[in-house]
N, C-alpha and C positions, 0 to 999 in steps of 0.2 A: 087625601086624609093625612093629617099631621102625624108623624111618628110620636108615640107616647114614651117619655123617659121619666122614670121615678127615681128619686134619691132616697136611699134607706140610711137613716142616721140614728144609731143608738144614743140615748141621752141619759146621763146619770149625774144629778146635782150640777147641772151646767147653767144655772141661773145667771151667772156673771157673763157668760159668753153668748147666750142665746140672742140678745138684741143685735149684736154684730153679725151673727150667723144668718138671722133673718134678712138683714139688710143686704149682705153680700150675695146670698142665694137669689133674692128678688132681682138684684142687678144682673145676675147671669141669666135668669129667666127672661127678663125684659129685653135683653140684648139678642135673644135667639127666638124671635117670634115664629119661626118655621117649625118649632118643636112644641108639643103639648107637655108642659112640665108639671111635675108634682113632687112634693117632698114629704116622705113618710118618716116622721120622727117618733121613735119608739122610746117611751119613757120607762126606764128599767128600775122602777121602784124608787124614784128620786125622793129625797126628804126635804127638798127646798121647793120653790115655786115653779120648777121646770114644767110640770104637767099643765098647770094653770096658764103659764105664759104661752105654751104651744096652742092650747085651746083658744086663747085670746087672739093669737096670730091667725088662726083659722077663720075667726070671725072677721078679721080685716082682709085676709087674702085666702081664698078657698083653695089655693094651690098647696097650702101647708096642711097636712093631715096628722092626726095623732093616733098612735096605738099605745094604750096605757096598760102595762102589765100589772098583775096583782101584787107583785113584790119584786125585789131585786133577784133576777135569775142569772145575771152575768152578761157581759158584753156579747159573747158568742150566741147565747140564747136570744138576746134582743135582736141581733142581726138576723137570725133565722126567722123570728117573728115578722120582721119587716119584709123579708123576701117572700114569705108566705102571703103577706097582705098585698103585695104588688101584683095582683092578678091581672089588672088591666094594662100593665106596662109592656111595651115591646122591648125595653132594655132597662136595666137598673144600675145606678151608680151607688156603690157602697162607700161610705166615708165616716170618719170620726166627727164629733161635734165641736172639737176644740180649735178648729181652723188651722191646725198645723199643716193640713193638706189643703192647698188653695182651691176654692170652688171655681176660680177662673180657669182652671185646667179642664173643666168638664166639657166645654164645647170641642176641645181637641180630641177627647176620648170619644165623644159622639161622632165626630168626623171619621175616626178610625173604624167605628162600628158601621157607619153607613157605607164605608169603603169595602166592607166584607168581613171584618173581624167579629168573632163571637165572644171573645174574652179579651178585654183591654186592661193591661196591667200598668199601674203608675209606678215607675222606678225612681228611687231617690238618688239623685246625684250627690247631694250633700244633705246634712241635717244639722240644725243649730243647737240641738240639745247638748248639754255639757254634764260633767260630773259622773256619778256612779251609774245613772241610767244610761248615759251614752256609752260608757265602757261595757255595761252589761249587754246592750243591744248589739254592739260590734262583736263581742265574744260569742253571743248566741248564734248570730247569722253564720259565723265562720264554723263553729262546732256543728251546727245543725246541717250545714251543707256536707260536712264530712260524715256525719252519723246516718243521715237519711238513706233508706233503701230506695226511695223514689226521688228523682231530681226535683228539688224545690227551688224556685227562682229567688236569688238573693236580693236584698235591698228593696223589698216591697212588703206592704202590709195589707190593710183592709181596703185602701183606696184603689178603685178600679171600676170597670164596667162589665156587666154580664148581659148578653143578649138573651132573648126568650128561651132558646133551647138550653142554654147553660143554667138559667134560673130554674127551669123545670127539673134539670138534673140535680141541682142543689136541694130542691125541695123533696127529693126522694131519699136524701141522706138523713137518716133518723138518729145517728149516733149522738150521744150526749157530750162526750169529750171532744170538742171540735177545735180544729186548728185551721182557720179560714184560708190562709195562703196555701197550705198543703192541699186542702180540698179543691181549691181553685185550680191548682196544677193537676190534680188527679183526674178531674172530670174531662180534661182534654179540650177539644174544639179548636177552631181557627183563632190564633192569638196575635196580638199586637202590643206594642209598648209605647208609652209616652214618658219623657224624662221631666223631673221637676226638682226643686230645692225645698226640703222640708223646713218649716219655720218653727219658732217657739209658739207656745199656746197664746191665743189672742187675749185671754184674761183668766184669772182664777188659778187654782192649783190642779195638778194632774189628779184625775179620779181613779186611775189605775194604780193601786198601791204596788210596792215592790213585791210583796208576797203574791199578789194576783198575777203579776208579770212572770214570776217564777213558776207558778202553777200553769200559766199559759205556755211557757217554754217547755215544761215537762209534758204537757198534752201534745205538743208538736213532736217531741222526741219519741214518746211511747206510742203515738198513733201512726208514725211513719217509719219506725226503725225497730228491727229485732237485734241490732248490734249489742245493746246492753246484755241481753240474754246470751248471745254468742260469746261476749267477752267473759261472762261468768264461766261458760264451758271451757274456754281457753285457759282461764285462771285455774280452774279445777284440774285440768290436765297438766298444767305446768307444776302446780303444787304437788299433785300426786306423783308425777315423774321425779321431782326432786326428792320426795320422801322415799320412793322406791330405790333410787340410786344411793341415797344416804344409808338406807337399811342394808342394801346389798354390800356396800363398802364395809360396814361393821361386821357383817356375817363372814365375809371373806377374811378379814383381819383375824377374827376369832378362829376360823378354820385352820389358818396357817400359823396359829398360836403366836400371834403378835398381840402384845398387851395394848389395850385401848384405854386411853385416859378417860375417866368419868367426866361427863359433861357437867358444867356448873349450872347454878340456879339461873344466872343471867341468860344463858343460851336457851334453857328450857322455857323461861318466861317469855323471851322474845318470840320463840316458835309458837307457843300457845296463843299469845296476843295476835300474832300475824294471822294464824289460821282462824282464830275467832273473828278477827276483823273481816277477813274474806267471806266467812259464812254470814255474818250480819249484813254485809253489803249485798250478798246474794239474796238473802231473805227480803231485804228492802226493795231490790229491783223487781223480784218476783211479785212482791206485794203491790207495787205500783201497777203492774200489768193486771194482777188479779182484781184490784180495786176497780179498775176501769171495766173489766168484764162484769163485775157485780153491778156497777151502775147501768150497764147496757141491758142486762137480763131483767132488771126490775121493770123496764119498759114504761117508766113514767114519762109524761110529756116534757119537752124541753122548756116550755113556758106556758103560762095561763094568761089569757087576755082578759082584763077587767072591762074595758070599753074601747070602742073605736070612734073617732070623730072624723067625718069627711070621707069615710070608706064604707062601702056596702058590706 
């Protein structure tokens, strides 16, 4: 019996890139007849014709399936919906729809899986992105590696393969603020890597806005690191120690009857602003953690499926 491999691809306003995506995926499928292929495209509340185009492609090629969400829940929720829908797959390849990650690499990942790996990670040797996004990605990966309490693999994103045991483990994770590379590292299992060069988008504009990328980065930091909270404790100890030493210094000078010059307004204002800034930063960091706790305790589902085409 052929091994069943499903691709899970979140889609949000990707009308411009979908024809090329369909063509290249079909080429990969046709070149590997020993595998039972399917592509589960999760429409994450697109406002263009993405959903209709996927449905039309299913009519032409039944290997392409559609999971249509009721609204835009975000990339991570769409990814979770696809993984939950891949019930018949022995392995799942997760990837973006923009073709920055080449589908032609999938047979190599499948070969690693068939050789015994349960999680195959696609590692970027280079990336063609430029400008602010490129700088932000590089800074994030370096900072996240230093901040994380759990070792997260650098230079990798969504692109990779999960075997059935890893898929089942992912489907047990119900948290709302998800950071996929971190969760993939956290679940463990036998691992392997493939190297590739990340390209520019095949067409259209990036659908992940800068603000969404910042939110995604914060989810990664606050989900896998307590260092911000520890840093606040260290900052409080440092400021408190400085205040105690300074107070002790003036008390001793007063006791030995040495005149102390009155402090000026500038010194006082600087101290007040410094302490106020530390406190506000602390409140903000605690608020980020507390907000995520609030999201989790509400226990709302990560996504709502409006319809499925090609899936039981």
